[in-house]
C-alpha positions in Angstrom: -54.3 118.4 -34.8 -56.7 115.6 -34.2 -59.6 114.0 -36.0 -62.5 112.1 -34.7 -65.4 110.5 -36.6 -68.4 108.6 -35.1 -71.7 107.3 -36.6 -75.0 109.0 -35.5 -76.6 105.5 -35.5 -74.8 102.2 -34.5 -75.8 100.2 -37.4 -77.4 101.2 -40.6 -81.3 101.4 -40.5 -83.9 100.2 -43.0 -86.4 102.8 -43.7 -89.7 101.6 -45.5 -91.5 103.4 -48.2 -93.3 106.8 -47.3 -91.9 106.5 -43.8 -90.2 108.8 -41.4 -88.1 107.2 -38.8 -87.5 109.3 -35.7 -84.9 109.4 -33.0 -86.1 107.9 -29.8 -88.7 105.8 -31.6 -87.1 104.0 -34.5 -83.5 104.5 -33.6 -81.3 106.1 -30.9 -79.0 108.8 -32.3 -75.8 109.3 -30.8 -75.1 112.9 -29.4 -72.2 114.4 -31.1 -70.2 117.0 -29.2 -68.8 120.0 -31.3 -67.9 122.6 -28.7 -64.2 121.8 -29.1 -64.1 121.3 -32.7 -62.2 123.7 -35.2 -64.2 122.4 -38.3 -66.8 119.5 -39.1 -68.7 117.7 -41.6 -71.5 115.4 -41.8 -71.7 112.4 -44.2 -74.9 110.8 -45.0 -75.3 107.4 -46.6 -78.4 106.0 -48.6 -78.3 102.6 -49.9 -81.4 101.7 -52.1 -82.9 98.1 -51.8 -84.2 98.1 -55.3 -82.4 98.7 -58.7 -85.0 101.4 -59.4 -84.8 103.5 -56.1 -84.2 107.2 -57.1 -86.4 109.3 -54.9 -84.7 111.5 -52.1 -84.3 110.5 -48.5 -84.3 113.5 -46.3 -82.2 113.6 -43.0 -82.9 116.2 -40.5 -80.5 117.2 -37.5 -81.3 118.8 -34.2 -78.8 121.1 -31.9 -78.8 121.6 -28.5 -79.5 124.8 -27.0 -77.4 125.3 -23.8 -79.1 128.5 -22.8 -82.5 126.8 -22.4 -81.0 123.3 -21.7 -83.3 121.5 -24.5 -82.8 120.1 -27.9 -84.4 122.3 -30.8 -86.8 120.4 -32.6 -86.5 122.3 -36.0 -83.9 121.0 -38.3 -80.6 122.7 -38.1 -79.3 121.9 -41.7 -81.4 122.7 -44.9 -83.2 125.8 -43.7 -85.7 123.4 -41.8 -86.5 121.1 -44.6 -83.6 118.7 -44.1 -80.8 117.5 -46.4 -81.9 115.5 -49.4 -80.0 112.8 -50.7 -81.1 111.0 -54.0 -80.9 107.3 -54.0 -79.2 105.6 -56.9 -80.9 102.0 -57.2 -78.7 99.6 -55.3 -75.4 101.9 -55.4 -74.6 103.4 -51.9 -74.7 107.2 -52.1 -72.4 109.3 -49.9 -73.3 112.9 -49.4 -71.0 115.2 -47.5 -71.7 118.7 -46.1 -69.7 121.2 -44.0 -71.4 122.3 -40.8 -70.7 125.3 -38.4 -68.8 124.4 -35.3 -70.5 127.4 -33.3 -72.9 124.8 -31.9 -72.4 122.7 -28.8 -74.1 119.3 -29.7 -75.8 117.8 -32.8 -77.8 114.6 -33.4 -79.7 112.9 -36.1 -83.6 113.9 -35.7 -85.2 111.9 -38.4 -84.9 110.0 -41.7 -87.5 110.0 -44.4 -88.0 107.8 -47.3 -89.7 109.3 -50.2 -90.2 106.3 -52.2 -93.9 104.8 -52.5 -93.4 101.7 -54.5 -93.2 98.3 -52.4 -89.9 97.0 -52.1 -88.1 100.3 -52.5 -86.8 100.6 -49.0 -83.6 102.2 -48.2 -80.7 101.5 -45.7 -79.2 104.7 -44.1 -77.0 106.2 -41.8 -75.1 109.4 -40.9 -71.5 110.1 -39.6 -69.7 113.3 -38.3 -66.1 114.3 -38.7 -64.8 116.7 -36.4 -61.2 118.4 -36.6 -60.5 119.3 -32.9 -58.5 122.4 -31.9 
């Protein structure tokens, strides 16, 4: 049994208020292979830059469709609405969810900061953990 983990983004990104950062424009997401995995989970990290940060940060992920040889642009997790992680001031919040390994590849599609008060930026990242067959 072998485990592997990898960040989707090489370094945390700072997402400004009322902003959505998108793969290919604001960051470059690593593609994570799941085809040979037995089980997997994704951990998302939100680190507010102000003591009063409390609104949700929304993470969206895209999967690769091998039949069409394209990336699906509809969020794979959270029924299209993404996964919401609530900021907790300047305390780093880590939120982990299990994912299906019945997909070939996955990548981080976007990160949205719902804070609207000046200075309430958030540092974010996500990682994948895969138990290989």
